[in-house]
C-alpha positions as CSV (number, residue, x, y, z in Angstrom):
1,M,-39.9,-68.7,-111.7
2,N,-36.8,-70.9,-111.3
3,N,-33.9,-70.0,-109.3
4,P,-34.0,-66.2,-109.4
5,V,-30.8,-64.2,-109.7
6,V,-29.8,-62.2,-106.6
7,L,-28.0,-58.9,-107.8
8,S,-25.2,-58.1,-105.2
9,K,-23.7,-54.7,-104.8
10,G,-23.6,-52.5,-107.5
11,C,-25.3,-55.1,-110.2
12,Y,-28.0,-54.3,-112.2
13,V,-30.1,-55.4,-115.2
14,G,-28.8,-53.7,-118.1
15,S,-25.3,-51.8,-118.6
16,K,-23.9,-49.4,-116.2
17,V,-22.3,-46.1,-118.0
18,K,-21.8,-44.1,-115.0
19,E,-21.1,-45.0,-111.6
20,H,-19.7,-43.4,-108.1
21,N,-19.0,-45.4,-105.1
22,T,-18.8,-43.2,-101.6
23,G,-18.3,-46.6,-99.6
24,Y,-22.0,-47.0,-98.1
25,I,-23.8,-45.5,-101.2
26,I,-23.7,-46.2,-104.9
27,T,-25.0,-44.2,-107.5
28,S,-25.1,-45.2,-111.1
29,E,-27.0,-44.9,-114.5
30,T,-27.9,-47.9,-116.5
31,I,-29.2,-48.3,-120.1
32,F,-31.1,-51.3,-121.6
33,P,-31.6,-52.8,-125.1
34,E,-34.9,-52.4,-126.5
35,N,-37.4,-55.0,-125.9
36,L,-35.0,-56.8,-123.1
37,T,-36.6,-59.4,-120.7
38,S,-34.5,-59.6,-117.6
39,D,-34.3,-62.9,-115.8
40,W,-36.5,-63.4,-112.5
41,H,-34.3,-61.4,-109.8
42,C,-34.0,-59.6,-106.7
43,H,-31.4,-57.1,-105.0
44,E,-29.1,-57.8,-102.1
45,N,-29.3,-53.9,-100.8
46,P,-32.1,-51.7,-100.8
47,H,-32.2,-49.2,-103.5
48,F,-34.4,-46.3,-105.3
49,S,-34.7,-45.7,-109.1
50,H,-35.7,-43.1,-111.1
51,I,-36.4,-43.7,-114.7
52,L,-34.9,-40.8,-117.1
53,S,-36.3,-42.1,-120.3
54,G,-37.9,-45.2,-121.8
55,G,-39.4,-47.6,-119.1
56,S,-40.7,-51.3,-119.0
57,Q,-43.3,-53.4,-117.8
58,E,-42.5,-54.8,-114.4
59,I,-43.6,-58.1,-112.9
60,R,-43.9,-58.8,-109.1
61,E,-45.9,-60.9,-107.1
62,K,-48.4,-58.7,-106.1
63,K,-48.8,-56.7,-109.2
64,A,-47.3,-55.9,-112.7
65,E,-47.4,-52.3,-113.9
66,Q,-45.9,-50.2,-116.5
67,Q,-43.2,-47.7,-115.7
68,M,-42.9,-44.5,-117.3
69,A,-40.3,-42.1,-117.4
70,G,-40.3,-39.6,-114.4
71,T,-41.4,-42.2,-112.2
72,G,-39.6,-42.8,-108.9
73,L,-39.4,-46.6,-107.6
74,Y,-38.4,-48.5,-104.5
75,Y,-37.0,-52.0,-104.4
76,Y,-36.9,-53.7,-101.0
77,P,-34.2,-56.3,-100.8
78,G,-35.0,-59.9,-101.5
79,V,-38.5,-59.3,-103.7
80,I,-38.2,-61.0,-106.7
81,H,-39.3,-59.2,-110.1
82,Q,-38.9,-59.3,-113.7
83,N,-38.9,-56.6,-116.1
84,V,-40.2,-57.0,-119.7
85,H,-40.6,-55.3,-122.8
86,Y,-38.1,-52.5,-122.3
87,R,-38.9,-49.2,-124.4
88,P,-36.4,-47.8,-127.0
89,G,-33.8,-45.5,-125.2
90,T,-34.5,-46.7,-121.7
91,R,-32.1,-44.9,-119.2
92,I,-32.4,-45.3,-115.4
93,F,-30.7,-43.7,-112.4
94,N,-29.9,-45.9,-109.4
95,L,-29.4,-45.2,-105.7
96,E,-28.1,-48.5,-103.7
97,I,-27.7,-47.9,-100.1
98,E,-25.7,-50.7,-98.3
99,E,-27.0,-52.1,-94.9
100,S,-24.0,-50.8,-93.0
101,F,-25.3,-47.3,-93.8
102,F,-28.5,-47.7,-91.8
103,K,-26.6,-49.3,-89.0
104,T,-24.0,-46.6,-88.8
105,Y,-27.0,-43.7,-88.6
106,Q,-29.1,-45.9,-86.7
107,L,-32.0,-45.5,-89.6
108,A,-34.8,-48.3,-90.2
109,I,-34.6,-49.6,-93.9
110,P,-37.9,-48.4,-95.7
111,P,-40.6,-51.0,-95.6
112,E,-41.3,-53.5,-98.4
113,S,-44.9,-51.8,-98.5
114,L,-43.3,-48.7,-100.0
115,M,-42.7,-50.9,-103.4
116,Y,-46.6,-51.2,-103.8
117,E,-47.9,-47.9,-102.4
118,G,-49.8,-45.9,-105.0
119,N,-48.0,-42.6,-106.0
120,P,-45.5,-42.4,-103.4
121,I,-43.7,-39.1,-102.9
122,I,-40.3,-40.6,-103.7
123,N,-38.8,-37.8,-106.2
124,A,-39.8,-35.0,-104.3
125,G,-39.3,-36.6,-101.2
126,G,-35.4,-36.1,-102.0
127,L,-34.5,-38.7,-104.8
128,L,-34.0,-35.9,-107.6
129,R,-31.6,-34.2,-105.3
130,L,-29.5,-37.2,-104.9
131,L,-29.9,-37.7,-108.8
132,R,-28.5,-34.1,-109.1
133,E,-25.6,-34.8,-107.3
134,H,-24.8,-37.9,-109.0
135,Y,-24.4,-35.8,-112.0
136,Y,-22.6,-32.9,-110.3
137,N,-20.0,-35.1,-108.7
138,D,-17.2,-32.9,-107.1
139,S,-15.2,-33.1,-104.3
140,C,-18.2,-32.3,-101.8
141,S,-20.4,-34.8,-103.1
142,S,-19.6,-37.7,-101.3
143,I,-21.0,-35.9,-97.9
144,S,-23.8,-34.2,-99.8
145,L,-25.0,-38.0,-100.9
146,E,-24.9,-39.1,-97.3
147,Q,-26.8,-36.1,-95.9
148,L,-29.2,-36.4,-98.5
149,C,-30.0,-40.3,-98.3
150,I,-30.6,-39.5,-94.5
151,N,-33.1,-37.0,-95.5
152,L,-34.6,-39.5,-98.0
153,I,-34.8,-42.2,-95.6
154,D,-36.4,-39.8,-93.2
155,S,-39.0,-38.9,-95.5
156,T,-40.4,-42.5,-96.0
157,P,-42.6,-44.3,-93.0
158,T,-40.1,-46.8,-91.8
159,I,-42.0,-48.2,-88.5
160,E,-45.3,-48.9,-89.8
161,K,-47.1,-50.4,-86.7
162,H,-46.5,-47.0,-85.2
163,Y,-48.6,-45.2,-87.9
164,P,-52.1,-44.8,-87.5
165,E,-54.6,-45.7,-90.0
166,W,-55.6,-42.5,-91.0
167,T,-52.2,-41.5,-92.3
168,L,-52.7,-44.6,-94.8
169,Q,-56.0,-43.1,-95.8
170,I,-54.9,-39.6,-96.2
171,K,-52.1,-40.3,-98.8
172,T,-55.0,-41.9,-101.0
173,V,-57.4,-38.5,-100.4
174,L,-54.6,-36.1,-101.0
175,N,-53.6,-37.9,-104.5
176,D,-57.2,-38.1,-105.2
177,L,-58.0,-34.1,-104.5
178,W,-54.4,-33.0,-105.4
179,D,-56.2,-30.7,-108.0
180,E,-58.6,-29.2,-106.1
181,P,-57.1,-29.2,-102.5
182,P,-59.7,-29.6,-99.5
183,S,-59.9,-27.4,-96.4
184,L,-58.5,-28.7,-93.3
185,A,-62.1,-29.3,-92.0
186,S,-63.2,-31.4,-95.1
187,L,-59.8,-33.3,-95.3
188,A,-60.1,-34.5,-91.4
189,A,-63.8,-35.3,-92.2
190,H,-62.4,-37.6,-95.2
191,V,-60.4,-39.7,-92.7
192,N,-62.7,-39.4,-89.7
193,I,-60.3,-37.7,-87.3
194,H,-60.7,-34.2,-85.7
195,P,-58.9,-31.5,-87.3
196,V,-57.0,-30.2,-84.8
197,T,-55.6,-33.8,-84.7
198,L,-54.6,-33.9,-88.3
199,S,-53.0,-30.5,-87.6
200,K,-51.0,-31.4,-84.7
201,Y,-49.8,-34.7,-85.9
202,F,-49.5,-34.8,-89.9
203,S,-46.1,-33.1,-89.9
204,R,-45.0,-35.7,-87.3
205,Y,-45.7,-38.4,-89.9
206,F,-44.6,-37.1,-93.1
207,S,-41.9,-34.7,-92.1
208,C,-43.7,-31.6,-94.1
209,T,-47.1,-29.7,-93.8
210,L,-50.1,-30.6,-95.8
211,G,-49.4,-27.6,-98.4
212,E,-45.9,-28.7,-98.9
213,Y,-47.3,-32.3,-99.2
214,L,-49.7,-31.5,-102.0
215,R,-46.7,-29.6,-103.5
216,K,-44.9,-32.8,-103.8
217,I,-47.9,-34.7,-105.5
218,K,-47.6,-31.7,-108.1
219,I,-44.2,-32.1,-108.8
220,E,-44.5,-35.9,-108.8
221,R,-47.0,-35.6,-111.6
222,A,-45.0,-32.9,-113.7
223,L,-41.9,-35.3,-113.6
224,V,-43.5,-37.7,-115.9
225,L,-44.9,-35.1,-118.2
226,I,-41.6,-33.4,-118.6
227,R,-39.7,-36.6,-119.5
228,S,-42.7,-37.3,-122.2
229,K,-41.3,-34.0,-124.1
230,T,-44.9,-33.5,-125.4
231,H,-45.5,-30.5,-123.7
232,S,-44.1,-27.3,-122.8
233,L,-43.0,-26.3,-119.4
234,T,-45.7,-23.4,-119.2
235,E,-48.3,-26.0,-120.2
236,I,-47.0,-28.7,-117.5
237,A,-47.4,-26.0,-114.8
238,Y,-51.1,-25.4,-115.7
239,M,-51.7,-29.1,-115.9
240,C,-50.4,-29.6,-112.6
241,G,-52.4,-27.0,-110.9
242,F,-49.9,-24.1,-110.6
243,T,-51.0,-20.5,-111.1
244,D,-48.1,-19.7,-113.4
245,Q,-44.8,-21.0,-114.7
246,A,-42.8,-18.8,-112.1
247,H,-44.9,-20.3,-109.2
248,F,-44.0,-24.0,-110.7
249,T,-40.3,-23.1,-111.5
250,R,-39.9,-22.1,-107.8
251,T,-41.6,-24.9,-106.5
252,F,-39.7,-27.5,-108.5
253,Q,-36.5,-25.9,-107.7
254,Q,-37.2,-26.0,-103.9
255,L,-37.9,-29.6,-104.0
256,T,-35.4,-31.0,-106.4
257,A,-32.3,-28.4,-106.3
258,M,-32.9,-28.2,-110.1
259,L,-34.7,-26.2,-112.6
260,P,-37.4,-27.7,-114.7
261,K,-35.5,-27.2,-117.9
262,E,-32.2,-28.5,-116.3
263,Y,-34.2,-31.8,-115.5
264,R,-35.7,-32.0,-118.9
265,K,-32.0,-32.1,-120.6
266,I,-30.3,-34.8,-118.1
């Protein structure tokens, strides 16, 4: 890779069709021609993306993966990557946050490791609420975007060295067992800690309860199925472990501020 391109504030691969700039925060939608191959590039500012349709293969130094519609992604500033084989009709929502935002609110930029984490809770952790506000776009959206960005950043581990080893292990266990949730005792045994320790400290490190985290995993899985448009919402509800569509709809709305049918139409 020779002389990778550094994409400055508000710049992305693809063409922008909608952008809102609130000062510290830029939200946008970008579209891409089929089979585009990007230059090797990195971004000046940290940002999150949500693939609305299509997708591509993304190549990074540490891994290459297919990125599908419904996926939430994070990009740490300066990490070089390339996107190839864009699918027809690819559309992506982008949330870019300037360094001054983190300084103003005394927040740490999410770590580079979040880029490589398997099954990160990004969409249900707040990104979908920001997407909704981007499309709603009224006079109150600016303050909502700031608040939602703070909540999104707060929901991601930022100071890795302060997080005990079991917090990394438990993410893997919960993602492996999402469709057959374990008991508190068996979950604690999986990561070799006392159940009381798990009960006492899980919310401190994950900003939610174990049950809430499992629901977020289910919603993350549902998003990919919704964007594929190959299953009905009722089928998706059962495929993702909900007792019925009403339970699925209620949980989806609580986490994303949208109904599943509203999300499907975006």
